[in-house]
C-alpha positions as CSV (number, residue, x, y, z in Angstrom):
1,M,-24.2,-58.8,5.1
2,M,-23.0,-59.8,8.6
3,K,-20.8,-56.8,8.8
4,K,-23.7,-54.5,7.8
5,I,-25.8,-56.0,10.6
6,L,-23.2,-56.1,13.3
7,I,-22.1,-52.5,13.1
8,P,-25.5,-51.0,14.0
9,V,-26.0,-53.7,16.7
10,M,-22.6,-52.9,18.3
11,L,-23.4,-49.2,18.1
12,G,-26.7,-49.8,19.7
13,M,-25.1,-51.8,22.5
14,A,-22.6,-49.1,23.2
15,L,-25.3,-46.4,23.3
16,L,-27.3,-48.6,25.6
17,Q,-24.4,-49.0,28.0
18,G,-23.7,-45.3,27.9
19,C,-27.3,-44.6,28.8
20,K,-27.2,-47.0,31.7
21,Q,-24.0,-45.4,33.0
22,E,-25.6,-42.0,32.7
23,E,-28.6,-43.1,34.7
24,V,-26.3,-44.6,37.3
25,A,-24.4,-41.3,37.6
26,K,-27.7,-39.4,38.1
27,N,-28.7,-41.9,40.8
28,Q,-25.2,-41.7,42.5
29,N,-25.5,-37.9,42.8
30,K,-29.0,-38.1,44.2
31,T,-28.0,-40.7,46.8
32,A,-24.8,-38.9,47.7
33,L,-26.6,-35.6,48.2
34,A,-29.5,-37.1,50.2
35,G,-27.2,-38.9,52.6
36,N,-24.4,-36.3,53.0
37,S,-23.8,-35.8,56.7
38,E,-21.6,-32.8,56.0
39,L,-24.6,-30.8,54.8
40,S,-26.3,-31.0,58.1
41,G,-23.7,-28.7,59.8
42,A,-24.2,-30.5,63.1
43,I,-21.6,-33.2,62.7
44,M,-19.0,-31.0,60.9
45,A,-19.5,-27.9,63.0
46,E,-16.6,-25.6,63.9
47,P,-14.3,-25.5,65.7
48,N,-14.0,-29.3,65.1
49,R,-11.2,-30.4,62.7
50,Y,-11.5,-33.7,60.8
51,L,-8.9,-36.0,59.5
52,L,-9.2,-38.6,56.8
53,L,-7.1,-41.6,57.7
54,A,-5.7,-44.7,55.9
55,E,-5.7,-46.9,59.0
56,Q,-4.1,-50.3,58.8
57,S,-4.7,-51.9,62.1
58,Q,-8.3,-52.6,61.0
59,N,-7.8,-52.2,57.2
60,R,-10.2,-49.2,57.1
61,I,-10.6,-45.7,55.8
62,S,-11.8,-43.5,58.6
63,V,-12.9,-40.0,59.4
64,V,-11.9,-38.9,62.9
65,N,-12.7,-35.7,64.8
66,A,-9.1,-34.6,65.7
67,T,-10.6,-32.1,68.3
68,D,-12.2,-34.8,70.5
69,G,-10.8,-38.1,69.0
70,T,-14.2,-39.4,67.9
71,F,-14.4,-41.8,65.0
72,F,-17.7,-41.2,63.2
73,W,-17.2,-42.8,59.8
74,N,-15.3,-46.0,58.9
75,W,-15.2,-48.0,55.7
76,K,-14.0,-51.6,55.5
77,A,-14.1,-53.6,52.3
78,G,-17.0,-56.1,52.3
79,V,-18.6,-54.7,55.5
80,N,-22.1,-53.4,54.6
81,N,-21.0,-52.5,51.1
82,N,-20.8,-54.1,47.7
83,V,-17.2,-55.3,47.7
84,S,-17.4,-59.1,47.3
85,A,-15.7,-61.5,49.8
86,A,-13.4,-62.6,47.0
87,H,-12.0,-59.1,46.7
88,V,-11.7,-58.0,50.3
89,S,-8.0,-58.8,50.4
90,W,-7.4,-56.2,47.7
91,F,-8.0,-53.6,50.4
92,T,-5.6,-54.9,53.0
93,N,-3.3,-52.2,54.4
94,P,-5.0,-49.0,53.1
95,S,-2.3,-46.7,51.6
96,D,-4.2,-43.4,50.8
97,A,-7.5,-41.7,50.9
98,K,-8.6,-38.4,49.3
99,R,-11.8,-36.4,49.5
100,V,-13.3,-35.9,46.0
101,Y,-16.6,-34.7,44.4
102,N,-17.2,-31.9,46.9
103,G,-16.7,-34.3,49.8
104,L,-19.4,-36.7,48.9
105,Y,-17.0,-39.5,47.8
106,I,-13.6,-40.8,49.0
107,L,-11.0,-42.2,46.6
108,A,-8.9,-44.8,48.3
109,T,-6.0,-47.3,47.6
110,A,-4.6,-50.2,49.5
111,S,-1.3,-52.1,49.3
112,G,-3.3,-55.3,48.8
113,G,-3.8,-54.1,45.2
114,G,-7.1,-52.3,45.2
115,V,-8.5,-48.9,44.4
116,A,-12.1,-47.8,45.2
117,L,-14.3,-44.7,44.7
118,I,-16.5,-44.8,47.8
119,R,-19.8,-42.9,48.2
120,Q,-19.6,-41.7,51.7
121,S,-23.4,-41.6,52.4
122,D,-23.9,-45.4,52.0
123,K,-20.3,-46.7,51.8
124,K,-20.9,-48.2,48.4
125,A,-17.8,-48.6,46.2
126,V,-19.4,-47.2,43.0
127,F,-16.1,-48.2,41.3
128,Y,-13.4,-50.6,42.4
129,A,-10.6,-52.4,40.6
130,N,-7.2,-54.1,41.2
131,P,-4.3,-52.2,39.5
132,G,-2.0,-54.4,41.6
133,G,1.7,-53.6,42.3
134,N,1.1,-52.1,45.8
135,P,-0.9,-48.9,44.9
136,H,0.2,-46.0,47.0
137,S,-2.1,-43.3,45.6
138,A,-4.9,-42.6,43.2
139,E,-6.3,-39.4,41.5
140,L,-9.5,-38.4,40.0
141,L,-9.2,-37.1,36.4
142,P,-11.5,-34.3,35.2
143,D,-13.5,-36.6,32.9
144,G,-14.3,-39.0,35.8
145,N,-11.6,-41.6,35.0
146,I,-9.1,-42.6,37.7
147,V,-5.3,-43.0,37.7
148,T,-3.4,-45.0,40.2
149,A,0.3,-45.2,41.2
150,S,1.9,-48.6,42.0
151,S,5.4,-48.8,43.5
152,T,6.0,-52.5,42.9
153,G,6.7,-52.9,39.2
154,G,6.7,-49.1,38.9
155,Y,3.7,-47.8,36.9
156,L,0.8,-45.5,36.7
157,M,-2.5,-47.0,35.5
158,I,-5.5,-45.2,34.0
159,H,-8.9,-46.8,34.7
160,K,-11.9,-45.8,32.7
161,M,-14.8,-45.2,35.0
162,D,-17.1,-48.2,35.2
163,T,-20.2,-48.1,37.4
164,L,-21.8,-51.2,35.9
165,H,-19.4,-53.9,36.9
166,H,-17.9,-54.7,40.4
167,P,-15.0,-55.1,40.1
168,S,-14.5,-52.9,37.0
169,T,-14.0,-54.6,33.6
170,A,-13.4,-51.4,31.8
171,F,-10.4,-50.2,29.8
172,T,-7.1,-49.7,31.6
173,R,-3.7,-48.5,30.4
174,K,-0.3,-48.9,32.1
175,I,2.3,-46.1,32.0
176,I,5.7,-47.2,33.2
177,Q,7.2,-45.0,35.9
178,E,9.8,-46.5,38.2
179,D,8.9,-46.6,41.9
180,A,5.6,-44.7,41.4
181,H,4.2,-43.6,44.7
182,N,1.8,-40.7,44.1
183,V,-0.4,-38.8,41.7
184,V,-1.9,-35.3,41.8
185,W,-4.1,-33.5,39.2
186,D,-3.3,-29.8,38.6
187,K,-6.5,-28.3,37.2
188,T,-4.9,-24.9,36.3
189,R,-2.2,-26.5,34.1
190,Q,-4.3,-29.5,33.1
191,R,-1.4,-31.7,34.1
192,L,-1.0,-34.8,36.2
193,W,2.0,-34.7,38.6
194,S,3.8,-37.7,39.9
195,A,7.1,-38.0,41.9
196,S,9.4,-41.0,41.8
197,K,12.9,-41.3,43.3
198,N,14.5,-37.9,42.6
199,K,12.2,-36.8,39.8
200,L,8.9,-34.9,39.6
201,Y,7.1,-35.7,36.4
202,A,4.3,-33.7,34.6
203,Y,2.0,-35.5,32.2
204,S,-0.6,-34.2,29.8
205,Y,-3.9,-36.1,29.5
206,N,-5.6,-36.8,26.2
207,F,-9.2,-36.8,27.5
208,S,-10.0,-39.7,25.2
209,C,-13.0,-41.8,26.4
210,T,-12.1,-44.8,24.2
211,S,-8.3,-44.7,24.7
212,P,-7.2,-42.5,27.6
213,N,-3.5,-41.9,27.8
214,L,-0.8,-39.8,29.5
215,T,2.2,-38.2,27.8
216,L,5.3,-37.0,29.7
217,V,5.8,-33.3,29.1
218,K,8.1,-32.1,31.9
219,T,10.6,-33.4,34.4
220,I,11.9,-31.6,37.5
221,T,15.0,-33.0,39.3
222,L,14.6,-33.0,43.1
223,P,17.4,-32.5,45.6
224,A,16.8,-35.9,47.2
225,G,15.6,-39.3,46.3
226,N,12.9,-41.8,47.4
227,A,10.0,-39.4,46.9
228,H,7.0,-40.7,48.7
229,D,4.0,-38.3,49.3
230,L,2.9,-35.6,46.9
231,F,0.0,-33.4,47.8
232,P,-1.1,-29.8,47.1
233,V,-0.1,-27.0,49.5
234,Y,-3.3,-25.5,50.7
235,G,-4.1,-22.1,49.1
236,Q,-0.8,-22.1,47.1
237,D,0.3,-23.1,43.6
238,S,2.7,-25.5,45.1
239,L,3.1,-29.2,46.0
240,W,4.4,-30.9,49.2
241,I,6.9,-33.7,48.5
242,S,8.4,-36.0,51.2
243,T,11.6,-37.9,50.6
244,S,13.6,-40.2,52.9
245,N,14.8,-37.6,55.3
246,K,13.1,-34.3,54.5
247,V,9.9,-32.5,53.4
248,W,10.0,-30.0,50.5
249,V,7.7,-27.6,48.7
250,V,7.9,-27.3,44.9
251,N,6.8,-23.9,43.5
252,L,5.1,-24.8,40.2
253,N,5.5,-21.3,38.8
254,T,9.3,-21.3,39.3
255,D,10.1,-25.0,39.7
256,A,12.0,-24.0,42.8
257,V,12.3,-26.8,45.4
258,T,12.6,-25.6,49.0
259,E,13.4,-27.6,52.1
260,V,10.8,-27.0,54.8
261,S,11.4,-29.9,57.3
262,T,14.2,-32.4,58.2
263,L,11.7,-34.9,59.5
264,A,12.4,-38.4,58.1
265,R,10.1,-41.2,57.0
266,I,7.1,-38.9,56.2
267,K,4.3,-40.8,54.6
268,S,1.8,-37.9,54.2
269,V,1.7,-34.1,54.5
270,S,-1.5,-32.1,54.7
271,S,-2.1,-28.4,55.3
272,G,-5.2,-26.2,55.6
273,G,-6.4,-22.7,56.2
274,A,-6.6,-20.7,59.4
275,G,-6.8,-23.0,62.4
276,Y,-5.3,-26.0,60.6
277,P,-1.6,-26.8,61.4
278,T,0.4,-28.6,58.7
279,V,0.2,-32.3,59.8
280,V,2.4,-35.2,58.9
281,L,2.4,-39.0,59.4
282,Q,5.9,-40.1,60.3
283,G,6.6,-43.8,60.1
284,L,8.0,-45.2,63.4
285,N,11.1,-46.7,61.9
286,A,12.3,-48.5,58.8
287,T,10.1,-51.5,59.2
288,D,7.1,-50.0,61.1
289,W,6.0,-47.6,58.4
290,W,2.8,-46.5,60.3
291,N,2.3,-44.5,63.5
292,T,-0.3,-44.2,66.3
293,K,-0.4,-40.4,66.0
294,V,-0.6,-37.6,63.5
295,I,1.7,-34.7,64.4
296,N,2.1,-31.0,63.8
297,M,5.0,-30.7,61.4
298,D,6.4,-27.5,63.0
299,T,6.1,-28.5,66.7
300,G,6.1,-32.3,66.7
301,I,3.1,-32.2,69.0
302,A,0.4,-34.8,68.3
303,V,-2.9,-33.3,66.9
304,F,-4.5,-36.8,67.1
305,E,-3.4,-40.1,68.7
306,G,-5.0,-43.5,69.1
307,T,-3.7,-46.5,71.0
308,G,-3.3,-49.5,68.8
309,L,-3.8,-47.6,65.6
310,K,-1.6,-48.1,62.5
311,I,-2.1,-44.9,60.6
312,Y,-0.3,-44.8,57.3
313,K,-1.6,-41.5,55.9
314,A,-3.6,-38.7,57.3
315,R,-5.1,-35.7,55.5
316,W,-7.3,-32.8,56.7
317,K,-10.8,-33.4,55.4
318,I,-11.1,-30.1,53.5
319,M,-11.7,-29.1,49.9
320,N,-8.8,-29.5,47.5
321,A,-9.2,-26.5,45.1
322,F,-5.9,-27.2,43.5
323,S,-7.2,-30.3,41.9
324,Y,-11.0,-30.2,41.7
325,P,-13.6,-27.6,40.6
326,A,-16.0,-26.3,43.2
327,N,-19.4,-28.1,43.5
328,D,-18.2,-31.0,41.3
329,V,-20.6,-34.0,41.1
330,F,-20.0,-37.6,40.2
331,H,-19.6,-38.1,36.4
332,F,-17.9,-40.3,33.9
333,C,-16.3,-40.2,30.5
334,N,-18.7,-40.9,27.7
């Protein structure tokens, strides 16, 4: 008799939680749209160019106007947001930041162990968790789940989206990948790419809400090791990859890997359309992995510099059509 009673009760609880998450998602979208500074046109007007920074001197994610050097948006864990004091250390030394959901949210990781999906309008971390292992990157999957790459211990981790608990208590799955540093979703092929050491891996995703998983389906051998950054080449069906002493482009139609720069210690690469030079963040040396400036990859000239800053990664704050559909809104797997 107990089993007959428990099953409908459990189903009812699951449905109730799903309804709560759905209502939360609707509210997230309303809040994000209502407070989106980018829609005003005044702050983001041309010819200004904006960079999204993982900045470690103040443990913050920042948006800076590269044209005049003005910081107009900063996010620090626990400062006017919902990250509790007990979890602020998870966001020490930010390691990456990506523009997602049509620019209304930012997906960030930090070497302290944390990952957060941040609503830009009110700086609330609608999701945050601790994958641990020095996360270097995160990616948004099409169903709203998130995957992180952790270099220490060497693994990817899938996180089921959880808007009800802070930090998340939802399902996670670890996929072993030695020295994992990066993750990029390829919406055309429906594949997740990740580079480690001298390999570029492609994974299929099962789109399961109850048991999300990745399966390795392809491996490309790279000409060099210590792969670090992986990011789409703007307007192309290709990926940037940085290794210890060079920057490469991988053509995903042919699998050809082409050397494009001999710059060493490149932590991030970012390109854009007309008016946007390809920019890189070059670590100062073997122990100081950050820099005070973001430079043009082709000329070496700084496109932005700030005294006392410790920038770890810098990306142009533009749409990533390689990974995400146009006009995408916050959603979750149910």
